[in-house]
C-alpha positions in Angstrom: 27.4 -26.5 -25.4 26.5 -29.9 -26.6 24.0 -30.5 -23.7 22.0 -27.4 -24.9 21.8 -28.6 -28.5 20.0 -31.7 -27.4 17.4 -30.0 -25.3 13.9 -29.5 -26.8 13.5 -26.3 -24.8 15.7 -24.2 -22.5 14.1 -23.2 -19.2 16.9 -21.6 -17.3 20.1 -19.6 -17.7 23.0 -21.0 -19.7 26.7 -20.2 -19.8 28.5 -20.0 -23.2 32.2 -19.5 -24.0 33.0 -17.0 -26.7 34.0 -19.8 -29.2 30.6 -21.4 -28.4 28.8 -18.3 -29.6 30.8 -18.2 -32.8 30.1 -21.8 -33.5 26.3 -21.3 -32.9 26.3 -18.2 -35.2 28.0 -20.3 -37.9 25.5 -23.1 -37.4 22.6 -20.7 -37.7 24.0 -19.2 -41.0 24.5 -22.7 -42.4 20.9 -23.7 -41.5 19.5 -20.5 -43.0 21.4 -21.2 -46.2 20.0 -24.8 -46.3 16.5 -23.4 -45.7 16.9 -21.0 -48.6 18.0 -23.9 -50.8 14.9 -25.9 -49.7 12.7 -22.9 -50.4 14.1 -22.6 -54.0 13.6 -26.3 -54.6 10.0 -26.0 -53.3 9.3 -23.2 -55.8 9.8 -25.6 -58.7 8.3 -28.7 -57.0 4.8 -29.9 -56.6 2.9 -28.4 -53.6 2.0 -32.0 -52.6 5.7 -32.8 -52.0 5.3 -33.6 -48.3 8.9 -34.7 -47.8 10.2 -31.3 -48.9 7.8 -29.6 -46.7 8.8 -31.7 -43.7 12.5 -30.9 -44.3 11.7 -27.2 -44.5 9.7 -27.3 -41.2 12.5 -29.2 -39.5 15.0 -26.7 -40.6 12.9 -23.8 -39.3 12.6 -25.5 -35.9 16.4 -26.1 -35.9 17.1 -22.4 -36.6 14.7 -21.4 -33.8 16.3 -23.7 -31.3 19.8 -22.4 -32.1 18.6 -18.8 -31.8 17.0 -19.6 -28.5 20.3 -20.7 -27.1 21.7 -17.2 -28.1 18.8 -15.3 -26.6 20.2 -12.7 -24.1 17.7 -13.7 -21.4 19.0 -17.2 -21.5 22.6 -16.0 -21.0 21.9 -13.7 -18.1 22.6 -14.9 -14.6 19.5 -15.4 -12.6 20.4 -12.6 -10.2 20.3 -10.0 -13.1 17.0 -11.4 -14.5 15.5 -11.1 -11.0 16.7 -7.6 -10.7 15.2 -6.6 -14.1 11.9 -8.2 -13.1 11.8 -6.3 -9.8 12.5 -2.9 -11.5 9.8 -3.7 -14.1 7.3 -4.4 -11.3 8.2 -1.3 -9.4 7.6 1.0 -12.4 4.3 -0.7 -13.2 3.1 -0.3 -9.6 0.2 1.9 -10.6 -2.9 2.3 -8.4 -5.2 0.6 -10.9 -7.3 -2.5 -10.5 -8.1 -5.1 -13.0 -10.1 -8.3 -12.4 -10.0 -7.9 -8.7 -6.2 -7.6 -8.4 -3.9 -4.6 -8.3 -2.1 -3.7 -11.5 1.2 -4.5 -9.8 -0.1 -7.9 -8.9 -1.1 -8.5 -12.5 2.4 -7.6 -13.6 3.9 -10.5 -11.6 1.4 -12.9 -13.1 2.3 -11.7 -16.6 6.0 -12.5 -15.9 5.2 -16.1 -15.2 3.2 -16.5 -18.4 5.7 -15.4 -21.1 7.9 -18.6 -21.3 9.3 -21.3 -19.1 12.6 -19.4 -18.5 10.8 -16.3 -17.4 8.4 -18.3 -15.2 11.3 -20.1 -13.5 13.2 -16.9 -13.0 10.1 -15.2 -11.5 9.3 -18.1 -9.2 12.9 -18.1 -8.0 12.7 -14.4 -7.0 11.0 -14.2 -3.5 10.9 -10.4 -3.6 8.3 -10.5 -6.3 5.9 -12.4 -4.1 6.3 -10.5 -0.9 3.5 -8.1 -1.7 -0.1 -8.8 -2.6 -3.0 -6.4 -3.2 -6.5 -7.7 -3.8 -9.7 -5.9 -4.4 -13.1 -7.6 -4.3 -16.0 -5.4 -5.4 -18.9 -7.6 -4.4 -20.5 -11.0 -4.4 -19.9 -11.4 -8.2 -16.2 -11.2 -7.5 -16.1 -13.7 -4.7 -14.0 -16.7 -5.5 -13.8 -19.9 -3.5 -10.2 -20.1 -4.8 -9.1 -16.8 -3.2 -7.6 -18.6 -0.2 -5.7 -21.1 -2.3 -4.4 -18.3 -4.6 -3.2 -16.2 -1.7 -1.5 -19.2 0.0 0.3 -20.1 -3.2 1.4 -16.5 -3.7 2.9 -16.1 -0.2 4.5 -19.5 -0.3 6.7 -18.2 -3.2 8.1 -15.3 -1.0 10.5 -17.5 1.0 11.0 -16.0 4.5 10.7 -12.3 3.4 8.5 -9.8 5.3 5.1 -9.5 3.7 3.1 -6.4 2.6 -0.6 -7.1 2.3 -3.4 -4.8 1.0 -6.9 -6.3 1.0 -10.1 -4.4 0.1 -13.4 -6.3 0.4 -16.9 -5.1 -0.3 -19.6 -5.7 2.3 -21.2 -8.3 0.1 -18.0 -10.3 -0.3 -18.5 -14.0 0.6 -15.0 -15.4 -0.1 -12.5 -16.7 2.4 -9.3 -14.9 1.6 -8.8 -13.8 5.2 -8.0 -17.4 6.2 -5.0 -17.5 3.9 -3.0 -14.6 5.1 -3.7 -15.3 8.8 -1.4 -18.3 8.4 1.4 -15.8 7.4 0.6 -13.2 10.0 3.9 -13.6 11.8 5.7 -12.3 8.7 3.4 -9.4 7.7 5.3 -6.1 7.8 2.6 -3.9 6.3 -1.1 -4.6 6.7 -3.8 -2.5 4.9 -7.3 -3.9 5.2 -10.6 -2.3 4.1 -13.5 -4.5 4.9 -16.7 -4.9 6.8 -16.4 -5.8 10.5 -17.8 -9.3 10.0 -14.7 -10.1 7.9 -12.5 -8.7 10.6 -13.8 -11.2 13.2 -11.2 -13.9 12.4 -8.5 -11.4 13.3 -10.0 -10.6 16.7 -9.7 -14.1 18.0 -6.0 -14.4 17.2 -3.4 -14.2 20.0 -1.8 -10.9 20.8 1.5 -12.2 19.5 0.2 -12.8 15.9 1.9 -9.8 14.2 5.4 -9.5 15.7 6.9 -8.0 12.5 4.2 -5.4 11.8 5.5 -1.9 11.1 2.5 -0.4 9.2 -1.1 -0.8 10.0 -4.1 0.7 8.2 -7.6 -0.3 9.1 -10.6 1.0 7.2 -14.0 0.1 8.6 -16.2 2.6 6.8 -19.7 1.6 5.8 -20.0 -0.9 8.6 -23.2 -2.9 9.3 -25.3 -1.0 11.9 -25.3 -4.2 14.0 -21.7 -3.5 15.0 -22.2 -0.6 17.3 -19.8 0.1 20.2 -22.1 -1.7 22.7 -21.9 -4.8 20.6 -18.1 -4.6 20.4 -17.7 -3.9 24.1 -19.9 -6.9 25.0 -17.8 -9.3 22.9 -14.4 -7.9 23.7 -14.4 -6.5 27.2 -10.6 -6.3 27.2 -10.4 -4.6 23.8 -9.1 -6.0 20.6 -5.6 -7.1 21.5 -4.2 -8.8 18.3 -1.7 -6.0 17.7 -0.8 -5.6 21.4 2.7 -7.2 20.9 3.5 -5.5 17.6 6.4 -3.7 19.1 7.8 -2.6 15.7 4.7 -0.6 14.8 5.6 2.8 13.4 2.8 3.8 11.1 -0.9 3.6 12.1 -4.0 4.7 10.1 -7.7 4.4 11.1 -10.6 5.2 8.8 -14.0 4.7 10.3 -17.5 6.1 10.4 -20.8 5.4 12.2 -21.6 5.2 15.9 -18.8 3.0 17.1 -15.2 3.8 17.6 -12.9 1.0 16.7 -9.8 2.9 17.8 -11.3 3.1 21.3 -11.3 -0.8 21.4 -8.0 -1.4 19.6 -4.9 -2.0 21.7 -1.5 -1.6 20.2 1.9 -0.2 21.3 1.8 3.6 21.0 5.2 4.5 22.4 7.1 4.1 19.1 4.5 5.2 16.6 5.9 8.0 14.4 3.1 8.4 11.8 -0.6 8.6 12.6 -3.6 9.1 10.3 -7.1 9.3 11.5 -10.1 9.8 9.2 -13.4 10.2 11.2 -15.3 12.7 9.1 -18.6 10.8 9.3 -18.5 9.6 12.9 -21.5 10.2 15.1 -20.5 9.4 18.7 -19.6 11.9 21.4 -16.7 9.6 22.3 -14.7 10.1 19.1 -13.0 13.5 19.9 -12.0 12.3 23.4 -10.5 9.0 21.9 -8.5 10.9 19.3 -7.2 13.5 21.7 -6.1 10.7 24.1 -4.5 8.7 21.3 -2.4 11.5 20.0 -1.5 12.5 23.6 -0.1 9.0 24.2 2.1 9.0 21.1 5.0 11.2 22.2 7.2 10.0 19.4 5.0 11.2 16.6 6.7 12.9 13.6 3.8 13.0 11.2 0.1 13.4 12.2 -3.1 13.8 10.2 -6.5 14.0 11.7 -9.9 14.5 9.9 -12.2 15.3 12.8 -15.9 14.5 12.8 -18.2 17.1 11.2 -20.5 16.9 14.1 -19.9 19.0 17.2 -19.4 17.3 20.5 -18.2 18.8 23.8 -14.5 18.2 24.7 -13.9 18.4 28.4 -10.2 17.6 28.7 -8.7 20.4 26.6 -6.5 21.6 29.4 -4.5 18.4 29.5 -1.4 19.0 27.3 -0.5 17.2 24.2 3.3 17.2 24.2 4.8 16.1 20.9 8.5 17.0 21.0 9.3 15.4 17.6 6.3 16.4 15.5 7.3 17.8 12.2 4.2 17.7 10.0 0.6 18.2 11.1 -2.7 18.1 9.0 -6.0 19.0 10.7 -9.3 19.0 8.9 -12.5 20.2 10.7 -15.8 21.9 9.9 -17.8 21.9 6.7 -20.6 24.3 7.6 -20.4 23.6 11.4 -17.8 25.2 13.7 -16.9 22.1 15.7 -14.1 23.8 17.6 -11.8 20.7 17.5 -9.0 22.6 15.8 -9.0 25.3 18.5 -9.2 22.7 21.2 -6.3 20.8 19.7 -4.0 23.8 19.5 -5.0 24.8 23.0 -3.3 21.6 24.2 -0.5 21.2 21.7 3.2 21.8 22.3 5.3 20.9 19.2 8.6 22.9 19.0 9.9 21.1 15.9 6.8 21.6 13.8 7.8 22.4 10.2 4.8 21.7 7.9 1.3 22.8 8.9 -1.8 22.0 6.7 -5.2 23.3 8.0 -8.5 22.4 6.3 -11.5 24.2 7.5 -14.7 25.4 5.9 -16.6 26.9 8.8 -16.9 30.6 9.4 -16.3 31.3 13.2 -12.6 31.3 13.7 -11.9 33.9 16.3 -11.1 31.3 19.0 -9.1 29.2 16.6 -6.9 32.1 15.6 -6.4 32.9 19.3 -5.3 29.4 20.2 -3.1 29.2 17.1 -1.3 32.4 18.2 -0.9 31.0 21.7 0.5 27.8 20.3 3.0 29.8 18.2 4.1 31.7 21.3 4.3 28.6 23.5 6.1 26.2 21.1 8.1 28.8 19.1 7.7 26.5 16.1 9.5 27.8 13.0 7.4 26.6 10.0 8.8 26.0 6.6 5.4 25.3 5.0 1.9 26.6 5.7 -1.0 25.4 3.7 -4.6 26.6 4.2 -7.3 24.7 2.3 -11.0 25.5 2.0 -10.4 28.2 4.6 -12.7 30.9 5.7 -14.7 31.1 2.5 -14.8 34.5 0.9 -16.1 36.5 3.9 -14.3 39.7 4.9 -13.8 38.4 8.5 -12.5 35.2 7.0 -9.9 37.1 5.0 -8.9 39.1 8.1 -8.4 35.8 10.0 -6.3 34.4 7.2 -4.1 37.5 7.4 -3.8 37.0 11.2 -2.7 33.3 10.7 -0.1 34.1 8.0 1.3 36.9 10.0 2.2 34.5 12.8 4.7 32.9 10.4 5.8 35.8 8.2 9.2 34.1 7.5 7.3 31.4 5.6 6.2 34.0 3.1 9.8 34.8 2.3 11.8 31.7 2.9 9.4 28.8 2.8 6.1 27.8 1.2 2.7 29.3 1.9 -0.4 28.4 -0.1 
């Protein structure tokens, strides 16, 4: 215990014997009694008695240093402190942004700012630094230090897999992409929402850059009109191959709009993907439906699938080629608005999914005769036994719409009794 008494500050965990704690408590009581005596002497002394004031201040510092040794955080093993920090960060993992960083990111910064002991414990916990979420709203948020901050952040994560979520505005002029490219081989989850020009550094990486990638979400909405499909194809004749060797990829999400289809140019292993989300509500190329049908068709291991089809109607010529998904359990399809695109009917015309359990259909158009027909044929073909049926924004309030809704729910009457129908 003697070595702790001589330290001006304690920056790490300490170990005390039971008799050490008793001795410290006795020393604190004695110091407090001495402080009380000094206080009483000061009451009857001149306010200008600097010696008495200095003695009192020294005694206050002495009591604080002794109490610091007994602080529970100083007596906890580093492993327990780290566990507490990780739990704290997990319950403060709210989807809220402050100052360009995710609230969960701010929490980690706070832990390093309380005291030296907390900072050392946080920096010695790689799990706290294996995830980074950054949001840059526009030019005013751009920081020349973004790259350095991200590099320092990930350098604290040891050799752990990394989860990265970056959202950049089209006016962003920082250089944060350069930082995490150096750690690409360790990235397990990658979510990027950014203009195409900020994605260019990725495109030139070798195809083996993301060997640990399991989750990929790409959001290229609000792209510059310059990046049409013709421009992409002229630059990357063989497609975008940086994820081609990501053999552990299980979760894929694409969110895009405009006249070019990034998914058409993106090459990645599709055999082992179990979750797919496509959001293409505001896409305006006739190639989009074909690309999405072909993508789903090639992912025969899918378990969860969500597709928000374009609101514009385009002809689909390959609706007779089957989509066989033997492991599919949940499916969400969104089509329409005020236009009957026919994508939902075409999809079910091709689909075979015997294990489908959860079905969510979102459709605001009015002409559903063909869709109801294809859904009935899918039910007969796949013999899927649903446990959940959810119809959103469906059929409006028309009489024919209500009749069609009754036809759909009658296909899975057991859901009304044993499962969930909304």
